[in-house]
PDB file of N, CA, C and O in Angstrom:
ATOM      1  N   PRO A   1      93.916  57.420 110.598  1.00  0.00           N
ATOM      2  CA  PRO A   1      94.335  58.654 111.259  1.00  0.00           C
ATOM      3  C   PRO A   1      93.148  59.587 111.500  1.00  0.00           C
ATOM      4  O   PRO A   1      92.174  59.580 110.748  1.00  0.00           O
ATOM      5  N   MET A   2      93.247  60.373 112.543  1.00  0.00           N
ATOM      6  CA  MET A   2      92.212  61.367 112.855  1.00  0.00           C
ATOM      7  C   MET A   2      92.419  62.660 112.061  1.00  0.00           C
ATOM      8  O   MET A   2      91.477  63.423 111.845  1.00  0.00           O
ATOM      9  N   LEU A   3      93.662  62.896 111.630  1.00  0.00           N
ATOM     10  CA  LEU A   3      94.003  64.123 110.922  1.00  0.00           C
ATOM     11  C   LEU A   3      95.143  63.839 109.956  1.00  0.00           C
ATOM     12  O   LEU A   3      96.114  63.166 110.301  1.00  0.00           O
ATOM     13  N   ILE A   4      95.012  64.365 108.736  1.00  0.00           N
ATOM     14  CA  ILE A   4      96.110  64.341 107.772  1.00  0.00           C
ATOM     15  C   ILE A   4      96.367  65.775 107.362  1.00  0.00           C
ATOM     16  O   ILE A   4      95.438  66.528 107.068  1.00  0.00           O
ATOM     17  N   VAL A   5      97.651  66.149 107.344  1.00  0.00           N
ATOM     18  CA  VAL A   5      98.055  67.499 106.951  1.00  0.00           C
ATOM     19  C   VAL A   5      98.990  67.381 105.757  1.00  0.00           C
ATOM     20  O   VAL A   5      99.972  66.639 105.799  1.00  0.00           O
ATOM     21  N   GLU A   6      98.686  68.109 104.699  1.00  0.00           N
ATOM     22  CA  GLU A   6      99.526  68.143 103.505  1.00  0.00           C
ATOM     23  C   GLU A   6      99.984  69.574 103.286  1.00  0.00           C
ATOM     24  O   GLU A   6      99.232  70.522 103.514  1.00  0.00           O
ATOM     25  N   VAL A   7     101.235  69.721 102.837  1.00  0.00           N
ATOM     26  CA  VAL A   7     101.762  71.021 102.439  1.00  0.00           C
ATOM     27  C   VAL A   7     101.891  70.988 100.921  1.00  0.00           C
ATOM     28  O   VAL A   7     102.574  70.124 100.371  1.00  0.00           O
ATOM     29  N   VAL A   8     101.240  71.922 100.251  1.00  0.00           N
ATOM     30  CA  VAL A   8     101.238  71.959  98.791  1.00  0.00           C
ATOM     31  C   VAL A   8     102.607  72.406  98.289  1.00  0.00           C
ATOM     32  O   VAL A   8     103.133  73.434  98.716  1.00  0.00           O
ATOM     33  N   SER A   9     103.169  71.627  97.386  1.00  0.00           N
ATOM     34  CA  SER A   9     104.419  71.984  96.722  1.00  0.00           C
ATOM     35  C   SER A   9     104.110  72.736  95.438  1.00  0.00           C
ATOM     36  O   SER A   9     103.008  72.623  94.901  1.00  0.00           O
ATOM     37  N   PRO A  10     105.080  73.508  94.941  1.00  0.00           N
ATOM     38  CA  PRO A  10     104.849  74.248  93.692  1.00  0.00           C
ATOM     39  C   PRO A  10     104.519  73.297  92.537  1.00  0.00           C
ATOM     40  O   PRO A  10     104.988  72.160  92.489  1.00  0.00           O
ATOM     41  N   GLY A  11     103.703  73.796  91.618  1.00  0.00           N
ATOM     42  CA  GLY A  11     103.390  73.046  90.412  1.00  0.00           C
ATOM     43  C   GLY A  11     101.936  72.612  90.357  1.00  0.00           C
ATOM     44  O   GLY A  11     101.331  72.258  91.369  1.00  0.00           O
ATOM     45  N   ALA A  12     101.394  72.648  89.152  1.00  0.00           N
ATOM     46  CA  ALA A  12      99.983  72.312  88.949  1.00  0.00           C
ATOM     47  C   ALA A  12      99.671  70.874  89.334  1.00  0.00           C
ATOM     48  O   ALA A  12      98.612  70.598  89.899  1.00  0.00           O
ATOM     49  N   GLU A  13     100.573  69.965  89.037  1.00  0.00           N
ATOM     50  CA  GLU A  13     100.338  68.553  89.369  1.00  0.00           C
ATOM     51  C   GLU A  13     100.254  68.350  90.884  1.00  0.00           C
ATOM     52  O   GLU A  13      99.384  67.623  91.362  1.00  0.00           O
ATOM     53  N   ASN A  14     101.142  68.981  91.633  1.00  0.00           N
ATOM     54  CA  ASN A  14     101.118  68.879  93.089  1.00  0.00           C
ATOM     55  C   ASN A  14      99.841  69.476  93.661  1.00  0.00           C
ATOM     56  O   ASN A  14      99.238  68.919  94.578  1.00  0.00           O
ATOM     57  N   ARG A  15      99.442  70.606  93.113  1.00  0.00           N
ATOM     58  CA  ARG A  15      98.222  71.289  93.578  1.00  0.00           C
ATOM     59  C   ARG A  15      97.001  70.394  93.351  1.00  0.00           C
ATOM     60  O   ARG A  15      96.171  70.239  94.247  1.00  0.00           O
ATOM     61  N   LYS A  16      96.890  69.809  92.160  1.00  0.00           N
ATOM     62  CA  LYS A  16      95.771  68.917  91.854  1.00  0.00           C
ATOM     63  C   LYS A  16      95.789  67.701  92.779  1.00  0.00           C
ATOM     64  O   LYS A  16      94.744  67.272  93.268  1.00  0.00           O
ATOM     65  N   ARG A  17      96.959  67.159  93.012  1.00  0.00           N
ATOM     66  CA  ARG A  17      97.066  65.979  93.876  1.00  0.00           C
ATOM     67  C   ARG A  17      96.545  66.276  95.284  1.00  0.00           C
ATOM     68  O   ARG A  17      95.802  65.474  95.848  1.00  0.00           O
ATOM     69  N   ASP A  18      96.926  67.415  95.852  1.00  0.00           N
ATOM     70  CA  ASP A  18      96.507  67.731  97.222  1.00  0.00           C
ATOM     71  C   ASP A  18      95.060  68.197  97.307  1.00  0.00           C
ATOM     72  O   ASP A  18      94.343  67.805  98.227  1.00  0.00           O
ATOM     73  N   TYR A  19      94.617  69.029  96.362  1.00  0.00           N
ATOM     74  CA  TYR A  19      93.279  69.603  96.436  1.00  0.00           C
ATOM     75  C   TYR A  19      92.184  68.685  95.873  1.00  0.00           C
ATOM     76  O   TYR A  19      91.025  68.789  96.272  1.00  0.00           O
ATOM     77  N   VAL A  20      92.545  67.796  94.957  1.00  0.00           N
ATOM     78  CA  VAL A  20      91.526  66.962  94.307  1.00  0.00           C
ATOM     79  C   VAL A  20      91.731  65.479  94.626  1.00  0.00           C
ATOM     80  O   VAL A  20      90.869  64.841  95.230  1.00  0.00           O
ATOM     81  N   ASP A  21      92.871  64.945  94.216  1.00  0.00           N
ATOM     82  CA  ASP A  21      93.095  63.501  94.331  1.00  0.00           C
ATOM     83  C   ASP A  21      93.131  63.016  95.780  1.00  0.00           C
ATOM     84  O   ASP A  21      92.409  62.089  96.148  1.00  0.00           O
ATOM     85  N   LYS A  22      93.972  63.643  96.597  1.00  0.00           N
ATOM     86  CA  LYS A  22      94.076  63.210  97.999  1.00  0.00           C
ATOM     87  C   LYS A  22      92.796  63.505  98.757  1.00  0.00           C
ATOM     88  O   LYS A  22      92.388  62.728  99.621  1.00  0.00           O
ATOM     89  N   ARG A  23      92.169  64.609  98.441  1.00  0.00           N
ATOM     90  CA  ARG A  23      90.895  64.930  99.092  1.00  0.00           C
ATOM     91  C   ARG A  23      89.896  63.798  98.870  1.00  0.00           C
ATOM     92  O   ARG A  23      89.256  63.340  99.816  1.00  0.00           O
ATOM     93  N   ALA A  24      89.763  63.350  97.641  1.00  0.00           N
ATOM     94  CA  ALA A  24      88.828  62.260  97.326  1.00  0.00           C
ATOM     95  C   ALA A  24      89.239  60.966  98.020  1.00  0.00           C
ATOM     96  O   ALA A  24      88.395  60.239  98.544  1.00  0.00           O
ATOM     97  N   GLN A  25      90.527  60.685  98.022  1.00  0.00           N
ATOM     98  CA  GLN A  25      91.029  59.465  98.670  1.00  0.00           C
ATOM     99  C   GLN A  25      90.744  59.484 100.170  1.00  0.00           C
ATOM    100  O   GLN A  25      90.249  58.499 100.718  1.00  0.00           O
ATOM    101  N   TYR A  26      91.047  60.580 100.828  1.00  0.00           N
ATOM    102  CA  TYR A  26      90.847  60.667 102.279  1.00  0.00           C
ATOM    103  C   TYR A  26      89.365  60.658 102.638  1.00  0.00           C
ATOM    104  O   TYR A  26      88.972  60.115 103.671  1.00  0.00           O
ATOM    105  N   GLU A  27      88.553  61.259 101.787  1.00  0.00           N
ATOM    106  CA  GLU A  27      87.109  61.252 102.017  1.00  0.00           C
ATOM    107  C   GLU A  27      86.570  59.820 101.932  1.00  0.00           C
ATOM    108  O   GLU A  27      85.767  59.407 102.768  1.00  0.00           O
ATOM    109  N   ARG A  28      87.010  59.069 100.927  1.00  0.00           N
ATOM    110  CA  ARG A  28      86.591  57.660 100.791  1.00  0.00           C
ATOM    111  C   ARG A  28      87.027  56.825 101.992  1.00  0.00           C
ATOM    112  O   ARG A  28      86.321  55.906 102.407  1.00  0.00           O
ATOM    113  N   ARG A  29      88.187  57.148 102.544  1.00  0.00           N
ATOM    114  CA  ARG A  29      88.712  56.400 103.694  1.00  0.00           C
ATOM    115  C   ARG A  29      88.186  56.929 105.029  1.00  0.00           C
ATOM    116  O   ARG A  29      88.560  56.449 106.099  1.00  0.00           O
ATOM    117  N   GLU A  30      87.308  57.931 104.934  1.00  0.00           N
ATOM    118  CA  GLU A  30      86.637  58.521 106.091  1.00  0.00           C
ATOM    119  C   GLU A  30      87.602  59.099 107.133  1.00  0.00           C
ATOM    120  O   GLU A  30      87.432  58.910 108.337  1.00  0.00           O
ATOM    121  N   VAL A  31      88.614  59.806 106.635  1.00  0.00           N
ATOM    122  CA  VAL A  31      89.521  60.536 107.525  1.00  0.00           C
ATOM    123  C   VAL A  31      88.749  61.741 108.034  1.00  0.00           C
ATOM    124  O   VAL A  31      88.291  62.549 107.225  1.00  0.00           O
ATOM    125  N   PRO A  32      88.584  61.898 109.361  1.00  0.00           N
ATOM    126  CA  PRO A  32      87.738  62.964 109.904  1.00  0.00           C
ATOM    127  C   PRO A  32      88.161  64.387 109.530  1.00  0.00           C
ATOM    128  O   PRO A  32      87.307  65.244 109.301  1.00  0.00           O
ATOM    129  N   GLU A  33      89.472  64.647 109.466  1.00  0.00           N
ATOM    130  CA  GLU A  33      89.955  65.984 109.114  1.00  0.00           C
ATOM    131  C   GLU A  33      91.142  65.901 108.187  1.00  0.00           C
ATOM    132  O   GLU A  33      92.005  65.035 108.327  1.00  0.00           O
ATOM    133  N   TYR A  34      91.170  66.818 107.237  1.00  0.00           N
ATOM    134  CA  TYR A  34      92.258  66.930 106.275  1.00  0.00           C
ATOM    135  C   TYR A  34      92.589  68.406 106.140  1.00  0.00           C
ATOM    136  O   TYR A  34      91.723  69.212 105.799  1.00  0.00           O
ATOM    137  N   TRP A  35      93.838  68.762 106.406  1.00  0.00           N
ATOM    138  CA  TRP A  35      94.277  70.154 106.295  1.00  0.00           C
ATOM    139  C   TRP A  35      95.201  70.284 105.096  1.00  0.00           C
ATOM    140  O   TRP A  35      96.064  69.435 104.873  1.00  0.00           O
ATOM    141  N   ILE A  36      95.020  71.334 104.339  1.00  0.00           N
ATOM    142  CA  ILE A  36      95.905  71.645 103.227  1.00  0.00           C
ATOM    143  C   ILE A  36      96.587  72.973 103.553  1.00  0.00           C
ATOM    144  O   ILE A  36      95.947  74.024 103.570  1.00  0.00           O
ATOM    145  N   ILE A  37      97.880  72.910 103.808  1.00  0.00           N
ATOM    146  CA  ILE A  37      98.658  74.119 104.053  1.00  0.00           C
ATOM    147  C   ILE A  37      99.244  74.528 102.710  1.00  0.00           C
ATOM    148  O   ILE A  37     100.025  73.791 102.108  1.00  0.00           O
ATOM    149  N   ASP A  38      98.856  75.710 102.250  1.00  0.00           N
ATOM    150  CA  ASP A  38      99.219  76.161 100.917  1.00  0.00           C
ATOM    151  C   ASP A  38     100.041  77.442 100.993  1.00  0.00           C
ATOM    152  O   ASP A  38      99.481  78.538 101.024  1.00  0.00           O
ATOM    153  N   PRO A  39     101.388  77.311 101.024  1.00  0.00           N
ATOM    154  CA  PRO A  39     102.227  78.509 101.106  1.00  0.00           C
ATOM    155  C   PRO A  39     102.177  79.358  99.839  1.00  0.00           C
ATOM    156  O   PRO A  39     102.528  80.537  99.878  1.00  0.00           O
ATOM    157  N   ILE A  40     101.754  78.786  98.729  1.00  0.00           N
ATOM    158  CA  ILE A  40     101.670  79.543  97.482  1.00  0.00           C
ATOM    159  C   ILE A  40     100.483  80.509  97.538  1.00  0.00           C
ATOM    160  O   ILE A  40     100.597  81.662  97.123  1.00  0.00           O
ATOM    161  N   GLN A  41      99.342  80.032  98.055  1.00  0.00           N
ATOM    162  CA  GLN A  41      98.148  80.868  98.191  1.00  0.00           C
ATOM    163  C   GLN A  41      98.074  81.555  99.562  1.00  0.00           C
ATOM    164  O   GLN A  41      97.146  82.320  99.824  1.00  0.00           O
ATOM    165  N   ASN A  42      99.049  81.282 100.429  1.00  0.00           N
ATOM    166  CA  ASN A  42      99.069  81.825 101.790  1.00  0.00           C
ATOM    167  C   ASN A  42      97.767  81.528 102.529  1.00  0.00           C
ATOM    168  O   ASN A  42      97.124  82.426 103.072  1.00  0.00           O
ATOM    169  N   GLN A  43      97.393  80.250 102.537  1.00  0.00           N
ATOM    170  CA  GLN A  43      96.153  79.857 103.200  1.00  0.00           C
ATOM    171  C   GLN A  43      96.260  78.448 103.762  1.00  0.00           C
ATOM    172  O   GLN A  43      97.103  77.646 103.357  1.00  0.00           O
ATOM    173  N   VAL A  44      95.369  78.180 104.713  1.00  0.00           N
ATOM    174  CA  VAL A  44      95.205  76.845 105.265  1.00  0.00           C
ATOM    175  C   VAL A  44      93.744  76.464 105.057  1.00  0.00           C
ATOM    176  O   VAL A  44      92.840  77.175 105.496  1.00  0.00           O
ATOM    177  N   VAL A  45      93.524  75.350 104.392  1.00  0.00           N
ATOM    178  CA  VAL A  45      92.178  74.859 104.156  1.00  0.00           C
ATOM    179  C   VAL A  45      91.935  73.694 105.109  1.00  0.00           C
ATOM    180  O   VAL A  45      92.687  72.720 105.115  1.00  0.00           O
ATOM    181  N   VAL A  46      90.885  73.802 105.909  1.00  0.00           N
ATOM    182  CA  VAL A  46      90.515  72.735 106.840  1.00  0.00           C
ATOM    183  C   VAL A  46      89.253  72.070 106.297  1.00  0.00           C
ATOM    184  O   VAL A  46      88.232  72.722 106.082  1.00  0.00           O
ATOM    185  N   LEU A  47      89.346  70.760 106.080  1.00  0.00           N
ATOM    186  CA  LEU A  47      88.201  69.980 105.607  1.00  0.00           C
ATOM    187  C   LEU A  47      87.795  69.031 106.721  1.00  0.00           C
ATOM    188  O   LEU A  47      88.644  68.379 107.327  1.00  0.00           O
ATOM    189  N   TRP A  48      86.499  68.952 106.990  1.00  0.00           N
ATOM    190  CA  TRP A  48      86.008  68.029 108.015  1.00  0.00           C
ATOM    191  C   TRP A  48      84.905  67.188 107.403  1.00  0.00           C
ATOM    192  O   TRP A  48      84.100  67.662 106.601  1.00  0.00           O
ATOM    193  N   LEU A  49      84.892  65.929 107.803  1.00  0.00           N
ATOM    194  CA  LEU A  49      83.982  64.961 107.212  1.00  0.00           C
ATOM    195  C   LEU A  49      82.579  65.085 107.791  1.00  0.00           C
ATOM    196  O   LEU A  49      82.395  65.129 109.008  1.00  0.00           O
ATOM    197  N   THR A  50      81.589  65.140 106.897  1.00  0.00           N
ATOM    198  CA  THR A  50      80.178  65.152 107.282  1.00  0.00           C
ATOM    199  C   THR A  50      79.513  63.972 106.585  1.00  0.00           C
ATOM    200  O   THR A  50      80.162  63.223 105.854  1.00  0.00           O
ATOM    201  N   GLU A  51      78.230  63.816 106.815  1.00  0.00           N
ATOM    202  CA  GLU A  51      77.497  62.739 106.145  1.00  0.00           C
ATOM    203  C   GLU A  51      77.487  62.912 104.630  1.00  0.00           C
ATOM    204  O   GLU A  51      77.359  61.934 103.895  1.00  0.00           O
ATOM    205  N   LYS A  52      77.622  64.142 104.163  1.00  0.00           N
ATOM    206  CA  LYS A  52      77.599  64.438 102.728  1.00  0.00           C
ATOM    207  C   LYS A  52      78.988  64.527 102.119  1.00  0.00           C
ATOM    208  O   LYS A  52      79.115  64.823 100.931  1.00  0.00           O
ATOM    209  N   GLY A  53      80.024  64.282 102.894  1.00  0.00           N
ATOM    210  CA  GLY A  53      81.403  64.412 102.416  1.00  0.00           C
ATOM    211  C   GLY A  53      82.101  65.549 103.120  1.00  0.00           C
ATOM    212  O   GLY A  53      81.626  66.039 104.145  1.00  0.00           O
ATOM    213  N   TYR A  54      83.223  65.971 102.577  1.00  0.00           N
ATOM    214  CA  TYR A  54      83.990  67.035 103.210  1.00  0.00           C
ATOM    215  C   TYR A  54      83.320  68.397 103.041  1.00  0.00           C
ATOM    216  O   TYR A  54      82.841  68.746 101.962  1.00  0.00           O
ATOM    217  N   GLU A  55      83.300  69.144 104.127  1.00  0.00           N
ATOM    218  CA  GLU A  55      82.990  70.575 104.126  1.00  0.00           C
ATOM    219  C   GLU A  55      84.331  71.259 104.344  1.00  0.00           C
ATOM    220  O   GLU A  55      85.243  70.664 104.919  1.00  0.00           O
ATOM    221  N   GLU A  56      84.460  72.495 103.895  1.00  0.00           N
ATOM    222  CA  GLU A  56      85.756  73.150 104.056  1.00  0.00           C
ATOM    223  C   GLU A  56      85.626  74.605 104.465  1.00  0.00           C
ATOM    224  O   GLU A  56      84.636  75.278 104.179  1.00  0.00           O
ATOM    225  N   THR A  57      86.664  75.061 105.143  1.00  0.00           N
ATOM    226  CA  THR A  57      86.811  76.466 105.499  1.00  0.00           C
ATOM    227  C   THR A  57      88.250  76.855 105.214  1.00  0.00           C
ATOM    228  O   THR A  57      89.172  76.080 105.470  1.00  0.00           O
ATOM    229  N   THR A  58      88.441  78.042 104.688  1.00  0.00           N
ATOM    230  CA  THR A  58      89.769  78.543 104.359  1.00  0.00           C
ATOM    231  C   THR A  58      90.146  79.643 105.343  1.00  0.00           C
ATOM    232  O   THR A  58      89.348  80.531 105.642  1.00  0.00           O
ATOM    233  N   PHE A  59      91.380  79.567 105.842  1.00  0.00           N
ATOM    234  CA  PHE A  59      91.898  80.540 106.797  1.00  0.00           C
ATOM    235  C   PHE A  59      93.120  81.215 106.191  1.00  0.00           C
ATOM    236  O   PHE A  59      93.957  80.570 105.558  1.00  0.00           O
ATOM    237  N   LYS A  60      93.207  82.537 106.397  1.00  0.00           N
ATOM    238  CA  LYS A  60      94.334  83.313 105.880  1.00  0.00           C
ATOM    239  C   LYS A  60      94.836  84.271 106.944  1.00  0.00           C
ATOM    240  O   LYS A  60      94.112  84.643 107.867  1.00  0.00           O
ATOM    241  N   GLY A  61      96.084  84.657 106.793  1.00  0.00           N
ATOM    242  CA  GLY A  61      96.665  85.702 107.627  1.00  0.00           C
ATOM    243  C   GLY A  61      96.533  85.461 109.118  1.00  0.00           C
ATOM    244  O   GLY A  61      96.952  84.424 109.633  1.00  0.00           O
ATOM    245  N   SER A  62      95.942  86.438 109.812  1.00  0.00           N
ATOM    246  CA  SER A  62      95.863  86.396 111.274  1.00  0.00           C
ATOM    247  C   SER A  62      94.671  85.593 111.794  1.00  0.00           C
ATOM    248  O   SER A  62      94.430  85.564 113.001  1.00  0.00           O
ATOM    249  N   GLU A  63      93.928  84.946 110.905  1.00  0.00           N
ATOM    250  CA  GLU A  63      92.799  84.122 111.354  1.00  0.00           C
ATOM    251  C   GLU A  63      93.311  82.863 112.055  1.00  0.00           C
ATOM    252  O   GLU A  63      94.175  82.162 111.527  1.00  0.00           O
ATOM    253  N   THR A  64      92.783  82.583 113.228  1.00  0.00           N
ATOM    254  CA  THR A  64      93.147  81.366 113.941  1.00  0.00           C
ATOM    255  C   THR A  64      92.511  80.176 113.240  1.00  0.00           C
ATOM    256  O   THR A  64      91.315  80.181 112.949  1.00  0.00           O
ATOM    257  N   VAL A  65      93.313  79.166 112.974  1.00  0.00           N
ATOM    258  CA  VAL A  65      92.823  77.969 112.295  1.00  0.00           C
ATOM    259  C   VAL A  65      91.915  77.217 113.250  1.00  0.00           C
ATOM    260  O   VAL A  65      92.329  76.844 114.348  1.00  0.00           O
ATOM    261  N   LEU A  66      90.664  76.992 112.827  1.00  0.00           N
ATOM    262  CA  LEU A  66      89.681  76.288 113.649  1.00  0.00           C
ATOM    263  C   LEU A  66      89.575  74.844 113.187  1.00  0.00           C
ATOM    264  O   LEU A  66      89.512  74.550 111.994  1.00  0.00           O
ATOM    265  N   SER A  67      89.558  73.953 114.174  1.00  0.00           N
ATOM    266  CA  SER A  67      89.516  72.530 113.903  1.00  0.00           C
ATOM    267  C   SER A  67      88.450  71.882 114.763  1.00  0.00           C
ATOM    268  O   SER A  67      88.282  72.237 115.930  1.00  0.00           O
ATOM    269  N   PHE A  68      87.726  70.925 114.182  1.00  0.00           N
ATOM    270  CA  PHE A  68      86.735  70.189 114.965  1.00  0.00           C
ATOM    271  C   PHE A  68      87.406  69.217 115.931  1.00  0.00           C
ATOM    272  O   PHE A  68      86.987  69.102 117.083  1.00  0.00           O
ATOM    273  N   GLY A  69      88.421  68.531 115.482  1.00  0.00           N
ATOM    274  CA  GLY A  69      89.072  67.522 116.307  1.00  0.00           C
ATOM    275  C   GLY A  69      90.125  68.065 117.254  1.00  0.00           C
ATOM    276  O   GLY A  69      90.486  67.410 118.232  1.00  0.00           O
ATOM    277  N   PHE A  70      90.617  69.262 116.967  1.00  0.00           N
ATOM    278  CA  PHE A  70      91.686  69.861 117.772  1.00  0.00           C
ATOM    279  C   PHE A  70      91.255  71.274 118.153  1.00  0.00           C
ATOM    280  O   PHE A  70      91.808  72.256 117.659  1.00  0.00           O
ATOM    281  N   SER A  71      90.281  71.362 119.022  1.00  0.00           N
ATOM    282  CA  SER A  71      89.631  72.640 119.329  1.00  0.00           C
ATOM    283  C   SER A  71      90.525  73.636 120.065  1.00  0.00           C
ATOM    284  O   SER A  71      90.208  74.825 120.103  1.00  0.00           O
ATOM    285  N   GLN A  72      91.614  73.189 120.638  1.00  0.00           N
ATOM    286  CA  GLN A  72      92.517  74.090 121.355  1.00  0.00           C
ATOM    287  C   GLN A  72      93.688  74.553 120.485  1.00  0.00           C
ATOM    288  O   GLN A  72      94.706  75.010 121.005  1.00  0.00           O
ATOM    289  N   TRP A  73      93.546  74.438 119.185  1.00  0.00           N
ATOM    290  CA  TRP A  73      94.616  74.809 118.270  1.00  0.00           C
ATOM    291  C   TRP A  73      94.921  76.297 118.401  1.00  0.00           C
ATOM    292  O   TRP A  73      94.024  77.122 118.222  1.00  0.00           O
ATOM    293  N   PRO A  74      96.185  76.665 118.716  1.00  0.00           N
ATOM    294  CA  PRO A  74      96.492  78.061 119.000  1.00  0.00           C
ATOM    295  C   PRO A  74      97.085  78.874 117.843  1.00  0.00           C
ATOM    296  O   PRO A  74      97.347  80.063 118.022  1.00  0.00           O
ATOM    297  N   LEU A  75      97.306  78.285 116.676  1.00  0.00           N
ATOM    298  CA  LEU A  75      98.045  78.989 115.630  1.00  0.00           C
ATOM    299  C   LEU A  75      97.152  79.628 114.576  1.00  0.00           C
ATOM    300  O   LEU A  75      96.058  79.150 114.273  1.00  0.00           O
ATOM    301  N   THR A  76      97.658  80.720 114.034  1.00  0.00           N
ATOM    302  CA  THR A  76      96.978  81.376 112.917  1.00  0.00           C
ATOM    303  C   THR A  76      97.469  80.749 111.608  1.00  0.00           C
ATOM    304  O   THR A  76      98.446  80.000 111.591  1.00  0.00           O
ATOM    305  N   ALA A  77      96.781  81.066 110.533  1.00  0.00           N
ATOM    306  CA  ALA A  77      97.208  80.580 109.221  1.00  0.00           C
ATOM    307  C   ALA A  77      98.614  81.076 108.905  1.00  0.00           C
ATOM    308  O   ALA A  77      99.449  80.306 108.428  1.00  0.00           O
ATOM    309  N   ALA A  78      98.887  82.354 109.164  1.00  0.00           N
ATOM    310  CA  ALA A  78     100.211  82.921 108.886  1.00  0.00           C
ATOM    311  C   ALA A  78     101.299  82.211 109.677  1.00  0.00           C
ATOM    312  O   ALA A  78     102.384  81.973 109.147  1.00  0.00           O
ATOM    313  N   GLN A  79     101.036  81.870 110.919  1.00  0.00           N
ATOM    314  CA  GLN A  79     102.019  81.158 111.730  1.00  0.00           C
ATOM    315  C   GLN A  79     102.277  79.750 111.193  1.00  0.00           C
ATOM    316  O   GLN A  79     103.409  79.270 111.242  1.00  0.00           O
ATOM    317  N   MET A  80     101.258  79.099 110.691  1.00  0.00           N
ATOM    318  CA  MET A  80     101.432  77.759 110.158  1.00  0.00           C
ATOM    319  C   MET A  80     102.233  77.777 108.850  1.00  0.00           C
ATOM    320  O   MET A  80     102.955  76.826 108.553  1.00  0.00           O
ATOM    321  N   ILE A  81     102.107  78.844 108.080  1.00  0.00           N
ATOM    322  CA  ILE A  81     102.787  78.949 106.791  1.00  0.00           C
ATOM    323  C   ILE A  81     104.205  79.465 106.949  1.00  0.00           C
ATOM    324  O   ILE A  81     105.095  79.086 106.187  1.00  0.00           O
ATOM    325  N   SER A  82     104.418  80.314 107.920  1.00  0.00           N
ATOM    326  CA  SER A  82     105.718  80.963 108.128  1.00  0.00           C
ATOM    327  C   SER A  82     106.765  79.978 108.612  1.00  0.00           C
ATOM    328  O   SER A  82     106.463  79.029 109.335  1.00  0.00           O
ATOM    329  N   ALA A  83     108.007  80.221 108.198  1.00  0.00           N
ATOM    330  CA  ALA A  83     109.134  79.439 108.702  1.00  0.00           C
ATOM    331  C   ALA A  83     109.433  79.804 110.146  1.00  0.00           C
ATOM    332  O   ALA A  83     110.067  79.030 110.864  1.00  0.00           O
ATOM    333  N   ASP A  84     108.981  80.982 110.580  1.00  0.00           N
ATOM    334  CA  ASP A  84     109.201  81.457 111.940  1.00  0.00           C
ATOM    335  C   ASP A  84     107.831  81.718 112.580  1.00  0.00           C
ATOM    336  O   ASP A  84     107.294  82.816 112.433  1.00  0.00           O
ATOM    337  N   PRO A  85     107.248  80.722 113.295  1.00  0.00           N
ATOM    338  CA  PRO A  85     105.891  80.887 113.820  1.00  0.00           C
ATOM    339  C   PRO A  85     105.756  81.798 115.023  1.00  0.00           C
ATOM    340  O   PRO A  85     104.689  81.833 115.635  1.00  0.00           O
ATOM    341  N   ALA A  86     106.783  82.529 115.384  1.00  0.00           N
ATOM    342  CA  ALA A  86     106.736  83.421 116.542  1.00  0.00           C
ATOM    343  C   ALA A  86     105.836  84.612 116.315  1.00  0.00           C
ATOM    344  O   ALA A  86     105.693  85.455 117.200  1.00  0.00           O
TER     345      ALA A  86
END
């Protein structure tokens, strides 16, 4: 896949799985982009693969989520987290 998106569920185990375990797995499999949508922290973390591994940027609130592979992405972090993206 060119992009994997995970939504973090409540609980420490789920958080570790998405932020640590899956990140390492996707990096090893050379997935170009991995997004972590975290409604608990109200943020979207975008990770993109480089020669040194994943680099990351965190987006919150009204910040438009920037993606290397999907440069025309029109949504903000708040819109991605909200049940009503209007």
